[in-house]
Structure formats: C-alpha cells, structure tokens
C-alpha positions as CSV (number, residue, x, y, z in Angstrom):
1,M,10.5,-6.7,9.5
2,R,12.4,-8.1,12.0
3,D,10.9,-6.6,15.6
4,L,9.5,-3.5,13.8
5,I,6.3,-4.1,15.1
6,K,7.9,-3.9,18.7
7,H,10.1,-0.3,17.5
8,I,7.0,0.6,16.3
9,V,5.2,0.3,19.9
10,Y,8.6,1.8,21.3
11,M,8.0,4.5,18.9
12,L,4.4,5.9,19.6
13,M,6.0,6.6,24.1
14,V,8.6,7.7,23.2
15,L,9.4,11.3,21.9
16,I,12.8,10.4,20.2
17,T,12.9,13.5,17.7
18,V,16.7,14.6,17.1
19,G,18.0,17.3,14.9
20,T,20.0,16.2,11.8
21,S,22.7,15.4,13.8
22,M,24.0,14.0,17.0
23,P,27.4,14.5,17.2
24,V,29.8,11.8,18.5
25,Q,33.0,12.2,16.9
26,A,36.1,10.2,16.2
27,Q,39.9,9.9,17.4
28,S,41.9,12.7,15.0
29,S,43.2,9.2,13.8
30,P,40.9,6.9,12.7
31,N,42.5,4.8,11.2
32,S,44.6,4.0,14.7
33,A,43.6,0.4,15.4
34,T,44.2,1.1,19.5
35,D,42.3,4.5,19.1
36,Q,39.3,3.1,17.5
37,E,38.7,0.8,20.2
38,T,38.8,3.6,23.2
39,T,37.4,6.9,21.7
40,L,35.2,8.3,18.8
41,T,34.7,11.9,17.7
42,F,31.3,13.1,16.6
43,R,30.5,16.5,15.9
44,E,29.4,18.5,19.2
45,P,25.7,17.8,19.2
46,D,23.1,20.5,19.4
47,A,21.3,21.3,23.2
48,G,18.3,20.7,23.9
49,P,16.7,17.4,25.8
50,V,15.8,15.1,23.0
51,V,19.4,15.7,21.4
52,Y,20.6,14.7,24.8
53,A,18.4,11.7,25.7
54,V,20.4,10.6,22.4
55,Q,23.4,11.7,23.4
56,E,23.2,9.5,26.8
57,I,21.7,6.8,25.3
58,L,24.6,6.6,22.9
59,E,27.1,7.1,25.7
60,E,25.7,4.2,27.8
61,A,25.4,1.5,24.3
62,Y,28.8,2.6,23.7
63,A,30.3,2.4,27.3
64,A,29.7,-1.1,27.4
65,L,31.6,-1.6,24.3
66,G,34.6,0.1,26.1
67,I,34.7,3.0,23.7
68,T,34.1,6.8,25.1
69,L,32.8,9.3,22.6
70,R,34.0,12.7,22.4
71,Y,32.8,15.6,20.8
72,V,34.5,18.2,18.6
73,D,32.5,21.7,17.1
74,M,31.3,22.3,13.6
75,P,29.1,23.3,11.8
76,R,25.9,20.8,11.2
77,N,26.1,20.1,6.9
78,R,30.3,20.1,7.0
79,S,30.0,17.0,10.2
80,L,28.4,14.9,7.1
81,V,31.2,15.9,4.3
82,E,33.6,14.6,7.7
83,A,32.0,11.8,8.4
84,N,32.0,10.4,5.5
85,N,35.8,11.1,4.7
86,G,36.4,9.5,7.8
87,R,37.9,12.6,9.9
88,I,35.3,11.4,12.2
89,A,33.8,8.7,13.4
90,G,30.2,9.2,11.7
91,E,27.0,10.7,12.9
92,L,25.3,10.5,16.3
93,G,22.0,10.6,14.6
94,R,20.2,10.9,10.7
95,Y,17.5,9.8,8.8
96,G,17.2,7.0,7.2
97,E,18.2,7.2,4.2
98,L,21.5,9.3,4.7
99,D,23.5,6.3,3.0
100,D,22.2,6.4,0.4
101,A,23.6,9.5,-0.3
102,F,27.3,9.2,1.8
103,Q,27.8,5.9,0.6
104,N,30.8,5.7,3.0
105,L,28.7,5.5,6.9
106,K,27.0,2.7,7.9
107,R,23.6,2.4,9.2
108,V,23.2,1.4,13.3
109,P,19.9,-1.0,12.4
110,F,18.0,0.0,15.4
111,P,15.7,2.7,15.3
112,L,17.0,5.7,17.6
113,F,14.4,8.3,17.2
114,A,11.3,9.2,15.1
115,F,11.0,12.8,14.4
116,E,8.4,15.1,11.8
117,I,9.5,18.0,9.6
118,V,7.3,20.9,10.2
119,L,6.6,24.2,8.2
120,V,6.2,26.8,11.5
121,A,4.6,30.2,10.8
122,D,2.2,33.5,11.4
123,R,-1.3,32.1,11.3
124,R,-2.3,35.8,10.5
125,N,0.5,36.1,7.8
126,C,-0.9,32.8,5.7
127,G,-4.4,31.6,7.2
128,L,-3.2,27.5,7.6
129,C,0.0,27.9,6.2
130,G,0.7,25.4,4.0
131,I,3.9,25.4,2.3
132,N,2.3,26.8,-0.9
133,D,0.6,30.1,1.4
134,V,4.2,31.0,2.4
135,E,6.9,34.5,0.7
136,N,9.5,32.6,1.4
137,L,11.1,30.5,3.9
138,A,14.1,29.8,5.9
139,F,16.0,26.5,7.2
140,I,19.4,25.0,8.9
141,S,22.3,24.5,6.2
142,G,23.0,20.6,5.3
143,M,19.7,19.6,6.4
144,Q,18.7,16.9,3.1
145,T,15.6,16.3,4.2
146,V,14.4,19.9,4.0
147,M,16.3,20.7,0.8
148,Q,15.3,17.2,-0.9
149,L,11.1,18.3,0.3
150,L,11.4,21.2,-0.9
151,Q,12.5,19.6,-4.6
152,D,9.4,17.4,-4.0
153,N,6.8,20.3,-3.6
154,N,8.2,22.5,-6.0
155,F,9.1,25.4,-3.9
156,T,11.0,27.9,-5.9
157,R,10.1,30.4,-3.9
158,P,13.0,32.9,-2.0
159,T,14.8,30.6,0.8
160,V,17.2,31.7,3.1
161,Q,19.9,28.8,5.1
162,A,20.3,29.9,8.6
163,L,23.7,28.7,10.3
164,D,22.6,27.0,13.5
165,I,18.8,27.1,15.4
166,Q,19.5,30.4,17.2
167,Q,19.8,32.6,14.0
168,L,17.6,30.5,12.3
169,N,14.8,31.4,15.3
170,L,16.2,35.1,15.0
171,M,15.4,35.2,11.5
172,F,11.2,34.5,12.3
173,T,11.2,36.6,15.3
174,N,12.2,39.4,13.9
175,N,10.0,39.0,10.5
176,R,13.2,38.6,8.0
177,V,11.4,35.5,7.1
178,N,7.3,34.5,6.3
179,A,8.3,30.8,7.7
180,V,10.9,28.5,9.1
181,L,11.2,24.4,8.4
182,M,12.5,22.6,11.5
183,N,12.1,19.5,13.0
184,D,9.7,19.2,15.8
185,F,11.6,18.8,18.4
186,E,13.5,21.9,17.8
187,A,9.9,23.9,16.9
188,R,9.0,22.3,20.5
189,Q,12.9,23.9,22.1
190,L,12.0,27.0,20.7
191,G,7.8,27.7,22.2
192,Y,6.4,27.6,18.9
193,Y,4.0,25.4,20.0
194,D,2.8,27.3,22.5
195,N,2.6,30.5,20.8
196,P,-1.0,30.6,20.2
197,H,-0.7,32.5,16.6
198,L,1.6,30.3,15.5
199,I,0.3,27.2,13.3
200,I,2.2,24.2,13.3
201,T,2.1,22.1,9.4
202,P,3.7,18.4,9.6
203,M,5.3,18.0,6.5
204,L,7.3,15.0,7.0
205,S,7.7,11.6,8.9
206,L,10.9,10.5,9.6
207,I,12.7,8.0,11.6
208,G,16.6,8.4,12.8
209,Y,19.1,6.3,13.2
210,H,23.1,6.2,14.3
211,Y,25.7,6.3,11.6
212,L,29.4,5.0,11.3
213,H,32.0,5.7,8.8
214,D,33.6,2.6,6.9
215,N,36.4,2.4,9.3
216,Y,33.9,0.9,12.4
217,A,31.7,-0.7,11.0
218,H,33.0,-3.8,12.5
219,L,31.3,-2.1,16.2
220,I,27.9,-2.7,14.3
221,P,26.9,-5.6,15.3
222,K,28.4,-5.1,18.9
223,L,26.2,-1.9,19.4
224,N,23.3,-2.6,17.8
225,A,22.7,-5.6,20.1
226,E,23.8,-3.6,22.8
227,L,20.9,-1.1,22.0
228,E,18.3,-4.0,21.5
229,R,19.5,-5.3,25.0
230,M,18.6,-1.3,26.1
231,H,15.5,-1.7,24.9
232,A,14.3,-5.2,26.4
233,E,15.3,-3.3,29.6
234,G,13.4,-0.5,29.1
235,R,16.2,2.0,29.8
236,V,15.7,3.7,26.3
237,T,12.5,4.3,27.6
238,T,13.4,5.9,30.8
239,I,16.1,7.6,29.5
240,Y,13.1,9.8,27.1
241,R,11.4,10.1,30.1
242,E,14.1,11.3,32.2
243,H,14.7,14.2,29.7
244,N,10.4,14.8,29.8
245,V,10.6,13.3,25.8
246,A,7.3,12.6,24.2
247,F,6.4,11.4,21.0
248,E,3.4,11.8,18.9
249,R,3.0,11.1,14.7
250,M,0.1,12.7,12.4
251,S,-2.0,10.0,11.4
252,L,-1.3,9.8,7.6
253,F,-4.7,8.1,6.8
254,E,-3.6,6.2,4.1
255,Q,-7.4,4.5,4.3
256,T,-10.5,6.7,5.0
257,P,-11.0,6.4,8.8
258,F,-14.3,4.6,10.3
259,Y,-15.9,5.7,13.5
260,P,-19.5,4.6,14.9
261,T,-20.2,7.5,16.7
262,V,-19.3,10.8,16.7
263,S,-20.6,13.2,19.6
264,V,-19.8,17.2,19.4
265,T,-20.7,19.8,21.5
266,A,-20.7,23.7,21.3
267,G,-21.6,26.5,23.6
268,L,-25.0,28.2,22.3
269,M,-23.4,31.1,19.8
270,R,-26.4,32.9,17.0
271,D,-25.7,32.2,13.6
272,R,-22.9,28.9,14.4
273,T,-23.8,26.5,17.1
274,H,-27.9,26.8,17.3
275,V,-30.4,24.0,19.6
276,D,-31.2,22.0,16.3
277,G,-28.2,21.5,14.5
278,S,-27.8,24.4,12.1
279,G,-25.2,26.9,12.1
280,S,-22.0,27.4,10.7
281,Y,-19.9,26.0,13.5
282,W,-22.3,23.1,12.9
283,D,-22.2,23.1,9.3
284,L,-18.2,22.8,9.2
285,M,-18.6,19.4,11.7
286,K,-21.2,17.9,9.4
287,R,-18.7,18.7,6.6
288,V,-16.0,16.9,8.3
289,F,-17.4,13.5,10.1
290,E,-20.6,12.8,8.4
291,P,-18.1,11.3,5.6
292,V,-16.9,9.0,8.2
293,T,-19.6,8.2,10.8
294,D,-22.7,6.8,10.6
295,K,-23.7,8.8,13.7
296,L,-23.2,12.2,14.6
297,E,-24.4,13.9,17.7
298,L,-24.0,17.5,17.7
299,H,-25.3,18.6,21.6
300,T,-25.7,22.3,22.0
301,N,-25.2,23.4,25.7
302,S,-24.0,26.4,28.2
303,Y,-20.6,26.2,27.1
304,Q,-19.6,25.5,31.1
305,R,-21.5,22.7,30.1
306,A,-19.9,21.8,26.9
307,V,-16.5,21.9,28.4
308,L,-17.4,19.5,31.4
309,G,-19.0,17.5,28.8
310,L,-15.6,16.9,27.4
311,N,-13.7,17.1,30.3
312,E,-15.9,14.2,31.8
313,N,-15.8,12.2,28.6
314,R,-19.4,12.3,27.6
315,F,-18.5,14.1,23.9
316,D,-15.8,13.3,21.4
317,V,-14.7,16.4,20.3
318,L,-15.9,20.1,21.5
319,V,-16.1,23.0,19.2
320,G,-14.7,26.2,20.8
321,G,-11.5,26.6,22.8
322,T,-8.1,28.0,22.6
323,Q,-4.8,26.4,23.1
324,T,-4.0,28.1,26.5
325,Q,-7.1,27.0,28.4
326,A,-5.9,25.1,30.9
327,S,-10.0,24.4,32.2
328,I,-10.1,21.8,28.6
329,K,-8.5,19.0,29.3
330,G,-7.5,17.5,25.7
331,V,-5.1,18.4,22.8
332,A,-6.6,21.1,20.3
333,S,-6.4,21.1,16.9
334,Y,-3.5,22.1,14.7
335,T,-5.9,23.8,12.3
336,H,-8.3,26.9,13.8
337,F,-11.2,27.4,11.9
338,D,-12.0,31.2,13.8
339,Y,-10.8,33.5,15.6
340,D,-12.3,34.8,18.4
341,R,-12.5,38.8,19.3
342,D,-10.4,41.3,21.7
343,V,-11.0,40.7,25.2
344,H,-12.5,43.8,27.5
345,A,-12.8,44.6,30.7
346,F,-16.3,46.3,31.2
347,T,-16.6,48.9,34.3
348,L,-19.3,51.9,35.1
349,T,-16.9,54.0,35.9
350,Q,-12.7,54.8,35.6
351,Q,-12.3,54.6,39.7
352,A,-13.7,50.9,39.1
353,M,-11.4,50.3,36.4
354,D,-8.3,51.2,38.1
355,E,-9.4,49.0,41.1
356,L,-10.0,45.9,39.3
357,L,-6.7,45.9,37.3
358,T,-4.8,46.7,41.0
359,A,-7.2,43.8,42.8
360,R,-8.9,46.1,45.0
361,L,-12.6,45.8,43.5
362,E,-15.1,44.7,46.0
363,R,-18.0,44.3,43.9
364,P,-17.4,40.4,41.8
365,V,-16.3,40.2,38.7
366,C,-18.6,38.5,36.2
367,F,-18.1,36.4,33.0
368,V,-19.6,33.4,31.2
369,A,-18.7,30.1,32.8
370,G,-16.5,28.1,31.2
371,Y,-14.1,30.7,30.9
372,E,-11.3,31.3,32.8
373,Y,-11.0,35.1,32.8
374,D,-9.7,35.1,36.3
375,T,-6.4,34.5,35.6
376,F,-5.9,37.5,33.6
377,F,-5.4,39.1,37.8
378,E,-3.7,39.0,41.4
379,A,-5.4,37.1,44.1
380,G,-8.2,38.9,45.7
381,L,-10.8,39.5,43.6
382,T,-14.2,37.6,43.6
383,Y,-16.0,36.2,40.4
384,Y,-19.5,35.7,39.5
385,R,-19.8,32.7,36.4
386,A,-22.7,33.4,34.5
387,N,-24.7,31.7,31.6
388,N,-24.2,34.5,29.3
389,T,-23.2,38.1,28.9
390,L,-26.1,39.8,28.8
391,D,-26.9,38.3,32.7
392,C,-23.7,40.1,33.1
393,F,-24.2,43.0,32.3
394,A,-27.6,43.5,33.6
395,M,-26.2,43.0,36.5
396,L,-23.7,45.4,35.9
397,D,-25.6,48.1,35.0
398,M,-28.1,47.3,38.6
399,K,-24.5,47.8,40.6
400,R,-24.4,43.9,41.3
401,V,-21.1,43.4,40.3
402,G,-18.5,45.5,39.7
403,A,-17.0,44.3,36.6
404,V,-17.7,42.3,33.3
405,I,-15.0,40.4,30.9
406,T,-16.3,39.4,27.4
407,F,-15.4,40.4,24.0
408,N,-15.1,43.7,22.6
409,D,-18.0,43.4,20.8
410,N,-20.9,41.7,23.3
411,T,-21.7,45.1,24.8
412,P,-25.5,44.9,25.0
413,D,-28.1,46.7,23.0
414,W,-29.8,48.3,25.3
415,N,-26.8,50.0,26.7
416,T,-27.1,54.1,26.3
417,T,-24.0,55.3,28.5
418,P,-20.6,54.4,27.4
419,Y,-19.3,51.9,29.7
420,V,-15.5,52.2,30.6
421,E,-13.1,49.6,28.5
422,H,-9.9,48.0,29.3
423,K,-8.2,45.8,26.9
424,L,-6.7,42.3,28.7
425,R,-5.7,40.2,25.2
426,E,-6.1,40.2,22.0
427,A,-8.0,38.2,20.0
428,Y,-6.7,34.3,19.6
429,P,-7.8,31.6,17.4
430,I,-10.2,28.8,18.0
431,H,-9.5,25.9,17.5
432,V,-11.6,22.1,17.8
433,M,-10.8,20.5,21.0
434,F,-10.3,16.5,21.7
435,H,-9.8,13.8,24.4
436,D,-5.6,13.2,25.0
437,T,-6.1,9.4,23.7
438,P,-5.5,7.5,20.9
439,R,-8.9,7.9,19.2
440,G,-9.0,11.3,20.4
441,R,-5.7,12.3,18.4
442,E,-6.7,10.2,15.7
443,L,-10.2,12.3,15.5
444,R,-7.6,15.3,15.4
445,D,-5.7,14.5,12.7
446,W,-8.6,13.8,10.5
447,F,-10.6,17.1,11.6
448,D,-7.0,18.9,10.8
449,K,-6.6,16.9,7.0
450,R,-10.5,18.1,6.4
451,M,-9.6,21.4,7.3
452,R,-6.9,21.8,5.3
453,E,-8.7,20.5,2.2
454,L,-11.8,22.5,2.5
455,V,-9.5,25.5,2.8
456,H,-7.6,24.8,0.1
457,S,-10.1,23.4,-2.2
458,G,-11.9,26.8,-1.6
459,E,-14.9,24.5,-0.1
460,I,-15.1,26.1,2.9
461,R,-16.6,29.0,1.4
462,E,-19.8,26.9,1.2
463,L,-19.5,27.2,4.8
464,F,-18.2,30.5,6.0
465,D,-19.3,34.1,4.8
466,E,-16.2,36.9,3.7
467,T,-16.5,38.0,7.3
468,M,-15.7,34.8,9.1
469,L,-13.1,33.8,6.6
470,R,-11.4,37.1,7.0
471,R,-11.7,36.8,11.1
472,S,-9.9,34.3,10.6
473,Y,-7.7,34.9,8.2
474,L,-8.6,31.4,6.2
475,Y,-9.0,33.8,3.4
476,R,-5.0,33.8,2.7
477,S,-5.2,30.5,2.3
478,L,-8.1,30.1,-0.3
479,P,-7.5,29.5,-4.0
480,A,-8.3,32.8,-6.2
481,S,-11.5,33.1,-6.9
482,P,-12.7,32.0,-10.5
483,N,-14.8,35.6,-12.4
C-alpha cells in the first residue's frame, strides 16, 4: 500500500477522469534502441480538458527522461491491439485491470486518473433510469469496462457500438438510442450534466493508469519516479487545475452512515410540506434520513427563507430546487423526486403581455420570493417578490402589478375573467439540495441511494399517490404492481 493514502487524497482533490485511451505513440520501429530512448508513439488523444491534462502530465514526465511523445490517429479499440502487439508504445490512460487481458502491456504504478462509468438517459423516458429501466443503449466501441459492466448486469436488450464520442452523441441526441454508457468526464464535456432532463447514474468507479509495452518496460521505474516527484511538488495538481478539472466520486456506503442531526427545510406547500411535519415530501425525508440519524429536524418556511437557510448553513438540506437555480448555493441530488409544472406569465391584457415580453411593462412583475423568474426577461423591468402566489394575483387584479409569473395551475379560484397567459418554460425536475462540502455530498449520495431503492422496490407507492408518480415519471422505474 505504498503511499496509497496520499494518492487517494490526491484523487479527491482533482478530477482526472480520462477517457479510455490517452494515446501516446511509439516509433514505428519499436525494437530500435535509439528510437526507444528518444521518441514514443501512442494513439492520438481524444479532445477534452481531462485528456489534455493527462497528456501534458505525461509529456512533461517523459521530457524529463529525454523522451518525446508523438501520436497517430486510430480507433480506440484498435489501439489496444496495436499496443499489445508492440506496434505503438502502449496506452496513455486506461483502467487498472487492463494488463489482465492484454498481457504484453505493463502498468506504470502511479495512479494517473480516476473516473466513473455513468449511464445517461432522459428522466421523462425512464424515471430514475437504472440500467434495467432503459430499452436499449449505446457505447463507444472498444470500452472494455462497459462491455464487462453489461455482462455483470446481465443486460440482454439491444446495444449499439459507436465509433467515437461524436457518433455516440448524435445517436443519443437524435433519439436513436434510449441511453448511453460513457466516462463521466465525457458526459460533462458534452454538457449532459447541465441538461436538467438528463439523469446521470454512476455505474462503476475506476482508477486509470499509463501502460507501456514490454519493449519499454525498462522505462517504468524512472517514469514512475518522475510522476511521483511531480505529484509531491504539486505539479500534477496544478496541471489539472489549469485545465479546470475537478474530481468527485460517489460515496459507496459499504457501511450505513450515521449523522447525529440532520436538519431539513422547505417552502410551505399544500399536501407536501405542512408546518406540523406532515405531507408527502416530509414523508419522503423521514423515510430516507430517519434510519441514519438520532434527530431529524423538519422546518417549514417561506420558500425564500428556506433557500436563505441553506445558503447560510442553518439547514443541511433544502427540499425543492432545480439544477438551474443559481440562487441556491449547493449541489443537487442526481435523482429527482418530482417535476414542477410549466411556468407561465399572466397579465390582464394582451398589450400588457406584449410589453412584458419586450421588457417595456411599467408596472412591476410579481413572483414568489426565492425563485429566479427575472432571468426570463431582458433588463428594464421592475419586480415585486411576494410571500405567495395569491398575493401576486390579488395585486394583479387591483392593477398594482402588471404581471404574475408562476406555475400554470396556480391561478386563484376567485378569478372569473381569464388572464392572458404565455408559457415561459416547460416543467423541470425537482431536486433535493445539499451543501457543496464533503458532508453535504455524502448526504446527497445517501439520498440518491435510498431514493433509487424506494422507487425500484415499489416502496415509494406508500409515500406518493399515482398523480405524483406520473407527474414525476417515477412510475416508469416502478416494478410491476402485484395483481
């Protein structure tokens, strides 16, 4: 376990999630002693910040040994065969068990990067989108980890192998496949983590290493020593930071965690978060967190106070937020637990609506404090942030405000004359929000774990009615109901 703890701490500081192969090529005549000591050839690296960072680290380490790296373009799966046969020098970056299947490749001991294999799918198609929830999937040809993962999960539904990341992305975005399996850094590079409707399901955590063919095994001790030196001096960390790479791995919970106190807050919502601790959302929080704490505190506030409470570290958890809400300072659960509704603008006249949409409306625009509906409009409007939607509509009826922004089904019962409506955005998934700290991320991972268990076991039916299960798309992940 030589310096294993040092490497684990290092991995938690930087995201070094590299794609399968970070090519570095050997000379076309690998058995030439002169060429071996001056130039090595690998497969041309895929584009991306993680890949570029790893490439820079290795080029700098090899340069200290007087060796230059050069690259040749070839498919990812072919490079394994070429490297194992000695026609290129090895693999710039591959997962840790590669040498079991390709015995001519020798691993450099320094842990070069860490990554996760993730399943990416649309929540609206498959709910929480576990691997058994998707009808088909695609992955990049040559990803040994993915093929082993499919075998381990007994996945027998249709699969498609793409030539590269661009083709994989086209298959997915054009709805030719239901889901994709890939490295998490590739999913980030493609913007999948930023799309609120896409759910990212971590499947497997791995450590990656640099590999050399037997012909170059004599370089491994010196190269490893140079990488260790670069790490000890902080150079490796600096390179990753310069490429804006950060690393985060999901908690595996080999043992059930325990938290002396967990404090949860939410805005007041009818049938969901009552002041007395009743409601479907509070029932969910109890089912998730009561088994791992001696004291679960539930605090019902106005939504604005709930958001501020999380931001000011007065509460551990905020129930209710979207991934796009910049006002919430924290991290969102990967799993959603509900969907909100379409957000609409309401005015008394079409003229007022036209003025609102062109930022010429003179009267204030009203919405509930804590939301960020001002981001829908250009500069020039004024806003009034109310405690609840009914206050906004009352002021609209009295012409004290010119428009109301809220969910499409929030119009008051007293209204007899239809408002003019305009849809501003579609319904978004609702998440549980946590602090962006080690404890906060662990609480998030525990919620994600339990949420998946509650849904895939069918236990969620005890907490949510059929309307909620359908609105949230969670019904797509439920087991068949017993008859």
